[in-house]
Backbone as a printed PyTorch tensor [residue, N CA C, xyz], in Angstrom:
tensor([[[-39.0310, -33.7400,  56.6660],
         [-38.3700, -33.9720,  57.8900],
         [-37.1050, -33.2830,  58.0900]],

        [[-36.9220, -32.3830,  59.0980],
         [-35.6870, -31.6900,  59.2640],
         [-35.1480, -31.9550,  60.5590]],

        [[-33.9600, -32.2540,  60.7490],
         [-33.2370, -32.5480,  62.0750],
         [-32.1680, -31.6140,  62.2560]],

        [[-31.8210, -31.0910,  63.4080],
         [-30.7470, -30.2230,  63.5870],
         [-29.4490, -31.0740,  64.2180]],

        [[-28.3650, -30.9730,  63.6830],
         [-27.2810, -31.7850,  64.1850],
         [-26.0730, -30.8750,  64.3250]],

        [[-25.7550, -30.1550,  63.2690],
         [-24.5990, -29.2230,  63.4610],
         [-25.1640, -27.7950,  63.7580]],

        [[-25.0920, -27.5280,  64.9520],
         [-25.4650, -26.2610,  65.4200],
         [-24.3740, -25.2390,  65.5510]],

        [[-24.3760, -24.2360,  64.7090],
         [-23.2180, -23.1690,  64.6870],
         [-23.7290, -21.7810,  64.8240]],

        [[-22.9180, -21.0500,  65.3820],
         [-23.3310, -19.6900,  65.5290],
         [-23.3610, -19.1470,  64.1570]],

        [[-24.2660, -18.0610,  63.8960],
         [-24.2840, -17.4370,  62.5930],
         [-22.8170, -17.0370,  62.1060]],

        [[-22.4980, -17.2710,  60.8620],
         [-21.2470, -16.8150,  60.3920],
         [-20.0490, -17.5250,  60.7140]],

        [[-20.2230, -18.5470,  61.4490],
         [-19.0480, -19.3960,  61.8180],
         [-18.6030, -20.3400,  60.7870]],

        [[-19.5050, -20.7480,  59.7990],
         [-19.1080, -21.6100,  58.7270],
         [-18.9490, -20.8980,  57.4720]],

        [[-17.6900, -20.9700,  56.9370],
         [-17.3530, -20.3240,  55.7810],
         [-17.1600, -21.2680,  54.7060]],

        [[-17.9440, -21.2930,  53.7000],
         [-17.7960, -22.3080,  52.6750],
         [-16.8820, -21.5600,  51.5300]],

        [[-16.0830, -22.3850,  51.0820],
         [-15.1100, -21.7820,  50.0440],
         [-15.5570, -22.5600,  48.7670]],

        [[-15.5820, -21.7070,  47.6330],
         [-15.6030, -22.2560,  46.3740],
         [-14.3190, -22.3950,  45.6220]],

        [[-14.1630, -23.3080,  44.7790],
         [-12.9540, -23.5640,  43.9370],
         [-13.2520, -23.8070,  42.6860]],

        [[-12.3730, -23.3960,  41.8160],
         [-12.3970, -23.7760,  40.2830],
         [-12.2190, -25.4310,  40.2170]],

        [[-12.8450, -25.9310,  39.1720],
         [-12.7040, -27.3940,  39.1120],
         [-11.2630, -27.8700,  39.2990]],

        [[-10.1990, -27.3020,  38.7350],
         [ -8.9850, -27.6600,  38.7490],
         [ -8.1970, -27.3070,  39.9090]],

        [[ -8.6890, -26.3860,  40.7680],
         [ -7.9160, -25.9440,  41.9430],
         [ -8.2870, -26.9800,  43.0900]],

        [[ -7.3360, -27.1230,  43.9730],
         [ -7.5600, -28.0700,  45.0960],
         [ -8.3760, -27.1830,  46.2250]],

        [[ -9.1730, -27.9830,  47.0000],
         [ -9.7980, -27.3790,  48.0930],
         [ -9.0070, -26.9310,  49.0730]],

        [[ -9.2900, -25.8980,  49.9210],
         [ -8.4890, -25.3530,  50.9300],
         [ -9.3600, -25.5800,  52.1560]],

        [[ -8.5980, -26.0910,  53.1860],
         [ -9.3250, -26.2870,  54.4700],
         [ -9.1470, -24.9470,  55.2920]],

        [[ -9.8570, -25.0060,  56.5000],
         [ -9.8120, -23.7860,  57.4170],
         [ -8.4740, -23.5320,  57.8600]],

        [[ -7.5990, -24.5090,  57.9450],
         [ -6.1910, -24.3320,  58.4080],
         [ -5.2330, -23.8480,  57.2830]],

        [[ -5.8000, -23.5910,  56.0560],
         [ -5.0440, -23.1440,  54.9300],
         [ -4.3920, -24.3000,  54.1500]],

        [[ -4.5780, -25.5690,  54.5930],
         [ -4.0700, -26.7440,  53.8710],
         [ -4.9250, -27.0360,  52.6930]],

        [[ -4.2100, -27.4080,  51.6330],
         [ -4.9930, -27.8680,  50.4740],
         [ -5.4640, -29.2170,  50.7130]],

        [[ -6.6860, -29.5410,  50.3000],
         [ -7.3060, -30.8030,  50.2690],
         [ -7.0930, -31.3730,  48.9460]],

        [[ -6.1400, -32.1810,  48.7110],
         [ -5.8930, -32.6930,  47.3110],
         [ -6.9020, -33.8510,  47.0220]],

        [[ -6.9500, -34.2040,  45.7710],
         [ -7.8650, -35.3150,  45.2970],
         [ -7.2930, -36.6160,  46.0780]],

        [[ -6.0410, -36.7090,  46.3720],
         [ -5.6810, -37.7990,  46.9990],
         [ -6.0310, -37.9650,  48.4280]],

        [[ -6.2210, -36.7120,  49.1070],
         [ -6.7950, -36.7550,  50.3830],
         [ -8.2590, -37.0310,  50.4130]],

        [[ -8.9130, -36.6090,  49.4280],
         [-10.3650, -36.9220,  49.3600],
         [-10.6820, -38.3450,  49.0050]],

        [[ -9.6000, -39.1030,  48.3980],
         [ -9.7710, -40.3670,  48.1130],
         [ -9.4240, -41.4440,  49.2380]],

        [[ -8.8820, -40.8710,  50.2330],
         [ -8.5420, -41.6540,  51.4160],
         [ -9.8490, -42.3780,  51.8870]],

        [[ -9.6260, -43.6760,  52.3360],
         [-10.6570, -44.4280,  52.8810],
         [-11.3400, -43.8550,  54.0710]],

        [[-12.6990, -43.6980,  54.1650],
         [-13.3460, -43.2550,  55.3770],
         [-13.5250, -44.2540,  56.4070]],

        [[-13.3760, -43.9370,  57.6470],
         [-13.5250, -44.8300,  58.8260],
         [-14.8970, -45.4880,  58.8780]],

        [[-14.8750, -46.6400,  59.4910],
         [-16.1870, -47.3670,  59.6130],
         [-17.0190, -46.4320,  60.5730]],

        [[-16.5960, -45.8560,  61.5390],
         [-17.4860, -45.0560,  62.3890],
         [-18.1560, -43.9710,  61.6810]],

        [[-17.4310, -43.3680,  60.7460],
         [-17.9600, -42.3140,  59.9530],
         [-19.1340, -42.8210,  59.0880]],

        [[-18.8300, -43.8990,  58.2680],
         [-19.7620, -44.5570,  57.5430],
         [-21.0230, -45.0060,  58.1410]],

        [[-20.7950, -45.6280,  59.4290],
         [-21.9480, -46.0510,  60.2950],
         [-22.6720, -44.8910,  60.7700]],

        [[-22.1050, -43.6960,  60.9740],
         [-22.8510, -42.4690,  61.5700],
         [-23.6500, -42.0280,  60.4860]],

        [[-23.2040, -42.0200,  59.2480],
         [-23.9930, -41.4960,  58.1440],
         [-25.2690, -42.3480,  57.8910]],

        [[-25.0410, -43.7220,  57.8950],
         [-26.1150, -44.6120,  57.8100],
         [-27.3350, -44.6500,  58.7400]],

        [[-26.8240, -44.1860,  59.9790],
         [-27.8300, -43.9830,  61.1610],
         [-28.8720, -42.8050,  60.8960]],

        [[-28.5320, -41.9360,  60.0160],
         [-29.4580, -40.8250,  59.7540],
         [-30.6260, -41.1750,  59.1990]],

        [[-30.6490, -42.4290,  58.4930],
         [-32.0240, -42.6830,  57.7590],
         [-32.8170, -43.6530,  58.5440]],

        [[-33.1080, -43.2850,  59.8250],
         [-33.9700, -44.2240,  60.7100],
         [-35.3260, -43.8530,  60.6430]],

        [[-35.7290, -42.6900,  60.0490],
         [-37.1960, -42.3510,  60.0950],
         [-37.6940, -41.6710,  61.2700]],

        [[-37.0110, -41.7710,  62.4460],
         [-37.5620, -41.2770,  63.5620],
         [-36.5650, -40.1430,  64.1600]],

        [[-36.8130, -39.5940,  65.2920],
         [-35.9010, -38.7240,  65.7860],
         [-34.5030, -39.4390,  66.1960]],

        [[-33.3820, -38.5970,  66.1590],
         [-32.1010, -39.0730,  66.4370],
         [-31.9040, -38.5490,  67.8690]],

        [[-31.5010, -39.4250,  68.6770],
         [-31.2910, -38.8760,  70.1270],
         [-30.0630, -38.0120,  70.1440]],

        [[-29.9880, -37.3160,  71.4140],
         [-28.9500, -36.3150,  71.6300],
         [-27.6230, -37.1290,  71.5050]],

        [[-27.5160, -38.4330,  72.1180],
         [-26.3680, -39.1600,  71.9760],
         [-26.0770, -39.4750,  70.5720]],

        [[-26.9470, -39.8710,  69.7710],
         [-26.8200, -40.1510,  68.4190],
         [-26.3620, -38.8580,  67.6320]],

        [[-26.9150, -37.6330,  67.8960],
         [-26.4110, -36.5090,  67.2250],
         [-24.9350, -36.1990,  67.5710]],

        [[-24.5360, -36.2900,  68.8330],
         [-23.1870, -36.1490,  69.2540],
         [-22.2930, -37.0690,  68.4770]],

        [[-22.6580, -38.3950,  68.2800],
         [-21.8500, -39.4560,  67.6950],
         [-21.6900, -39.0200,  66.1980]],

        [[-22.6690, -38.5470,  65.6110],
         [-22.5370, -38.1880,  64.1870],
         [-21.6930, -36.9110,  64.0580]],

        [[-21.8790, -35.9590,  64.8280],
         [-21.1420, -34.7280,  64.8330],
         [-19.5360, -35.0550,  65.1390]],

        [[-19.3760, -36.0180,  66.1560],
         [-17.9310, -36.4490,  66.4110],
         [-17.3800, -37.2190,  65.3020]],

        [[-18.0730, -38.0780,  64.6090],
         [-17.5390, -38.8870,  63.4780],
         [-17.1460, -37.9000,  62.3090]],

        [[-17.9760, -36.9660,  62.0260],
         [-17.6740, -36.0140,  60.8950],
         [-16.4750, -35.1240,  61.3750]],

        [[-16.3760, -34.6110,  62.7090],
         [-15.2880, -33.8400,  63.0420],
         [-14.0220, -34.6550,  63.0000]],

        [[-14.1490, -35.9470,  63.2850],
         [-12.8860, -36.7780,  63.3120],
         [-12.4660, -37.1620,  61.9180]],

        [[-13.3120, -37.1510,  60.9750],
         [-13.1150, -37.4730,  59.6410],
         [-12.4630, -36.3250,  58.9100]],

        [[-12.8690, -35.0860,  59.3030],
         [-12.3830, -33.8910,  58.7010],
         [-11.8580, -33.0130,  59.8720]],

        [[-10.6460, -33.2840,  60.2970],
         [-10.1210, -32.5910,  61.4760],
         [ -9.7800, -31.2820,  61.3830]],

        [[ -9.7640, -30.6750,  59.9730],
         [ -9.4070, -29.3120,  59.8410],
         [-10.5800, -28.3570,  60.1290]],

        [[-11.6330, -28.8630,  60.5210],
         [-12.8790, -27.9330,  60.9700],
         [-13.8410, -27.9400,  59.7860]],

        [[-15.0430, -27.2850,  60.0370],
         [-16.0890, -27.1670,  59.1580],
         [-15.7210, -26.6250,  57.7520]],

        [[-14.7800, -25.8290,  57.6150],
         [-14.4140, -25.3580,  56.1790],
         [-13.9140, -26.5080,  55.3740]],

        [[-13.4200, -27.5660,  55.8160],
         [-12.9270, -28.7030,  55.1990],
         [-14.1480, -29.7900,  54.9190]],

        [[-15.2440, -29.5720,  55.5490],
         [-16.3040, -30.5930,  55.5050],
         [-16.9540, -30.5130,  54.1810]],

        [[-17.6850, -31.4870,  53.6800],
         [-18.5370, -31.3610,  52.4550],
         [-19.5860, -30.4100,  52.7470]],

        [[-20.1530, -29.7970,  51.6030],
         [-21.2170, -28.9220,  51.8040],
         [-22.4520, -29.7790,  52.2350]],

        [[-22.5280, -31.0070,  51.9850],
         [-23.5480, -31.9380,  52.3700],
         [-23.3960, -33.3860,  51.9740]],

        [[-24.2840, -34.2040,  52.3430],
         [-24.2230, -35.6650,  51.9520],
         [-25.5420, -35.9890,  51.5010]],

        [[-25.6210, -36.8860,  50.4380],
         [-26.7820, -37.4250,  49.8100],
         [-26.6830, -38.9190,  49.9000]],

        [[-27.7260, -39.5640,  50.3690],
         [-27.8390, -41.0240,  50.4050],
         [-29.0410, -41.6000,  49.9480]],

        [[-29.0110, -42.8820,  49.5970],
         [-30.2690, -43.5830,  49.3190],
         [-31.1630, -43.5170,  50.5220]],

        [[-32.5870, -43.2070,  50.3140],
         [-33.5900, -43.2040,  51.4400],
         [-34.1950, -44.5800,  51.5110]],

        [[-34.2560, -45.2140,  52.5950],
         [-34.7660, -46.6000,  52.8570],
         [-36.2570, -46.3990,  53.6610]],

        [[-36.7380, -45.2260,  53.5640],
         [-38.0230, -45.1980,  54.1670],
         [-39.1250, -45.7380,  53.3520]],

        [[-38.8430, -45.9450,  52.1250],
         [-39.8510, -46.4620,  51.2470],
         [-40.5490, -45.3660,  50.3220]],

        [[-41.4360, -45.8510,  49.4430],
         [-42.0560, -44.9690,  48.5960],
         [-42.9510, -43.8630,  49.3490]],

        [[-42.9220, -42.7450,  48.9110],
         [-42.4400, -42.1900,  47.7160],
         [-40.9970, -41.5670,  47.7990]],

        [[-40.3620, -41.8880,  48.8540],
         [-39.0590, -41.2640,  49.0020],
         [-37.9640, -41.9950,  48.3000]],

        [[-36.9530, -41.1390,  47.7030],
         [-35.8220, -41.7450,  46.9720],
         [-34.5510, -41.5070,  47.5930]],

        [[-34.2710, -40.4040,  47.9560],
         [-32.8630, -39.9620,  48.6310],
         [-33.0660, -39.0910,  49.7980]],

        [[-32.0450, -38.8050,  50.4810],
         [-32.1110, -37.7880,  51.5350],
         [-30.8500, -37.0200,  51.6650]],

        [[-30.8760, -35.7910,  52.1200],
         [-29.6800, -35.0420,  52.1980],
         [-29.4240, -34.6400,  53.7190]],

        [[-28.1870, -34.5740,  53.9250],
         [-27.5330, -33.9530,  55.1270],
         [-26.7800, -32.8270,  54.9120]],

        [[-27.0280, -31.5910,  55.4030],
         [-26.1380, -30.3760,  55.1730],
         [-25.5900, -29.8700,  56.2850]],

        [[-24.6710, -28.8910,  56.1350],
         [-24.0590, -28.3800,  57.2560],
         [-24.6260, -26.9360,  57.6640]],

        [[-25.7900, -26.6500,  57.1290],
         [-26.4670, -25.4360,  57.4900],
         [-27.1380, -25.4120,  58.7640]],

        [[-27.3670, -26.6320,  59.3760],
         [-28.1570, -26.8770,  60.6040],
         [-29.4210, -27.4660,  60.4450]],

        [[-29.9870, -27.4510,  59.1370],
         [-31.1310, -28.2730,  58.8300],
         [-30.7200, -29.5100,  58.1750]],

        [[-30.4350, -30.4710,  58.9160],
         [-29.5220, -31.5820,  58.6140],
         [-30.1490, -32.5570,  57.6660]],

        [[-31.3010, -33.1300,  57.9710],
         [-31.8060, -34.1790,  57.2250],
         [-33.1630, -33.9440,  56.6800]],

        [[-33.2610, -34.2410,  55.3040],
         [-34.5280, -34.1090,  54.5740],
         [-34.6750, -35.1010,  53.6220]],

        [[-35.8320, -35.7160,  53.4790],
         [-35.9950, -36.8130,  52.5670],
         [-36.7120, -36.2520,  51.2510]],

        [[-36.3010, -36.7200,  50.2540],
         [-36.9840, -36.1330,  48.9780],
         [-37.6020, -37.3130,  48.1530]],

        [[-38.7310, -36.9390,  47.6370],
         [-39.5100, -37.7510,  46.8020],
         [-38.8870, -37.8760,  45.3160]],

        [[-39.1560, -38.8920,  44.7080],
         [-38.7720, -38.9490,  43.2790],
         [-39.1990, -37.7330,  42.4650]],

        [[-38.2610, -37.1070,  41.8200],
         [-38.5000, -36.0020,  41.0000],
         [-38.6960, -34.6570,  41.8160]],

        [[-38.6310, -34.6590,  43.0910],
         [-38.4460, -33.4400,  44.0180],
         [-37.3080, -32.8800,  43.8380]],

        [[-37.1280, -31.5190,  43.5800],
         [-35.8160, -30.7550,  43.2670],
         [-35.0990, -30.7340,  44.7730]],

        [[-33.8050, -30.9930,  44.6380],
         [-32.9590, -30.8920,  45.7570],
         [-32.2410, -29.5100,  45.7680]],

        [[-31.8500, -28.8990,  46.8510],
         [-31.2580, -27.5830,  46.8920],
         [-29.7320, -27.6210,  46.9050]],

        [[-28.9900, -26.5260,  46.6900],
         [-27.6830, -26.1830,  46.9080],
         [-26.7350, -27.2050,  46.4130]],

        [[-26.8480, -27.5710,  45.0540],
         [-25.9720, -28.3560,  44.3830],
         [-26.0780, -29.8920,  44.7170]],

        [[-26.9830, -30.1730,  45.5370],
         [-26.9660, -31.5270,  46.0630],
         [-27.5610, -32.4610,  44.7720]],

        [[-28.3780, -31.9110,  43.8630],
         [-28.9480, -32.6530,  42.8350],
         [-27.9460, -33.4980,  42.0230]],

        [[-26.9260, -32.9830,  41.8180],
         [-25.9100, -33.7620,  41.0430],
         [-25.4270, -35.0620,  41.6200]],

        [[-25.7520, -35.2940,  42.9290],
         [-25.3610, -36.5240,  43.5900],
         [-26.3970, -37.4690,  43.6340]],

        [[-27.6620, -36.9810,  43.2290],
         [-28.8590, -37.7810,  43.3320],
         [-28.8240, -39.1610,  42.7220]],

        [[-28.3300, -39.3190,  41.4390],
         [-28.4060, -40.5280,  40.7250],
         [-27.4090, -41.5440,  41.3330]],

        [[-26.2290, -41.0210,  41.7950],
         [-25.3580, -41.8810,  42.5150],
         [-25.8840, -42.5010,  43.6220]],

        [[-26.5310, -41.6090,  44.4360],
         [-26.9950, -41.8620,  45.7190],
         [-28.1830, -42.9750,  45.5950]],

        [[-29.1440, -42.6800,  44.6850],
         [-30.3410, -43.4460,  44.4370],
         [-30.0000, -44.7600,  43.9600]],

        [[-28.8110, -44.9280,  43.3180],
         [-28.5350, -46.2840,  42.8940],
         [-28.3070, -47.3130,  43.9720]],

        [[-27.9340, -46.9400,  45.2590],
         [-27.7420, -47.7260,  46.3610],
         [-26.4480, -48.3780,  46.3570]],

        [[-25.5570, -48.1100,  45.3600],
         [-24.2420, -48.6810,  45.3640],
         [-23.3160, -48.1070,  46.3620]],

        [[-23.6510, -46.9030,  47.0060],
         [-22.6580, -46.2410,  47.9440],
         [-23.4890, -45.9810,  49.0610]],

        [[-22.7470, -45.9890,  50.2920],
         [-23.3100, -45.5760,  51.6360],
         [-23.8330, -44.1880,  51.6150]],

        [[-22.9680, -43.2640,  50.9410],
         [-23.2700, -41.8270,  50.9790],
         [-22.4640, -41.0730,  49.8720]],

        [[-22.8460, -39.9820,  49.4970],
         [-22.1710, -39.1130,  48.3620],
         [-21.8710, -37.9410,  49.1950]],

        [[-20.4140, -37.4750,  49.3260],
         [-20.1910, -36.1980,  49.8920],
         [-20.1650, -35.2050,  48.6910]],

        [[-20.7690, -34.1960,  48.9700],
         [-21.0000, -33.0170,  47.9180],
         [-20.0220, -31.8920,  48.3050]],

        [[-19.0180, -31.6570,  47.5940],
         [-18.0690, -30.4690,  47.7270],
         [-18.4600, -29.4260,  46.6420]],

        [[-18.0770, -28.2240,  46.7800],
         [-18.3920, -27.2220,  45.7560],
         [-17.9400, -27.6330,  44.3570]],

        [[-16.7060, -28.4510,  44.2210],
         [-16.2400, -28.6810,  42.9200],
         [-16.1710, -30.2190,  42.5420]],

        [[-16.6960, -31.0760,  43.5130],
         [-16.4440, -32.5060,  43.2200],
         [-17.3830, -33.3170,  44.0660]],

        [[-17.6220, -34.5430,  43.7740],
         [-18.4520, -35.5230,  44.5330],
         [-17.4480, -36.6220,  44.9560]],

        [[-17.6920, -37.0780,  46.2030],
         [-16.9580, -38.2500,  46.6190],
         [-17.8500, -39.3070,  47.0670]],

        [[-17.9860, -40.3800,  46.3970],
         [-18.8460, -41.5610,  46.6010],
         [-18.1240, -42.4450,  47.6550]],

        [[-18.8540, -42.6870,  48.7710],
         [-18.2640, -43.5350,  49.7480],
         [-18.9090, -45.0240,  49.7250]],

        [[-18.1300, -45.8760,  49.5200],
         [-18.7490, -47.3290,  49.5040],
         [-18.9150, -47.7390,  50.9400]],

        [[-19.6190, -48.9280,  51.0650],
         [-19.9630, -49.4390,  52.3030],
         [-18.9020, -49.8440,  53.1230]],

        [[-17.5970, -50.0770,  52.5340],
         [-16.4120, -50.3200,  53.1270],
         [-15.5080, -49.2280,  53.5030]],

        [[-15.9490, -48.0100,  53.0570],
         [-15.2860, -46.7150,  53.2350],
         [-14.3530, -46.3850,  52.0790]],

        [[-14.2080, -47.2970,  51.0470],
         [-13.4580, -46.7590,  49.9870],
         [-14.1960, -45.6670,  49.2660]],

        [[-13.2930, -44.8060,  48.5480],
         [-13.8490, -43.5920,  47.8260],
         [-13.6730, -43.6270,  46.3320]],

        [[-14.5700, -42.8300,  45.6430],
         [-14.3630, -42.5460,  44.2310],
         [-14.6240, -41.0400,  44.0950]],

        [[-13.6990, -40.2720,  43.5300],
         [-13.8960, -38.9060,  43.3840],
         [-14.2300, -38.4740,  41.9920]],

        [[-15.2770, -37.7970,  41.8450],
         [-15.7050, -37.2250,  40.6820],
         [-15.5620, -35.7070,  40.4870]],

        [[-14.8130, -35.1750,  39.6560],
         [-14.7610, -33.7270,  39.4650],
         [-15.9200, -33.1020,  38.9190]],

        [[-16.4480, -32.0930,  39.3630],
         [-17.4940, -31.3950,  38.7600],
         [-18.8810, -31.6530,  39.5290]]])
């Protein structure tokens, strides 16, 4: 199941990679430090990510709310956004987790053992545990988001 949420013109999203010890750089040139990534996420952002696992189509209003929540949480623009998000899937067997990515193909549900693309696999076990609302996947780290918005950063 694929949903389009972040619709961008080709070439407008530039993803930057960084060495594990280097801070991430946003589109404004500001460095995103581990401390910035550790900041508590807003309840509207966490709620928006939770609404992705509804199993049915997301309304245009819902899509706008999700896009607005992500943009508010990462105000430096798409270059500061995670590569994607991985969350526990509550659709039931055989599905285990789902991903949301910024390529425009936003939500896809994965069965147990089904390979996940683009570096998302490294977040699978954290997401499948159900202990976190979502896992943000950056090029060089994972940020686990608890239900209350608190975060845990994992390098690598």
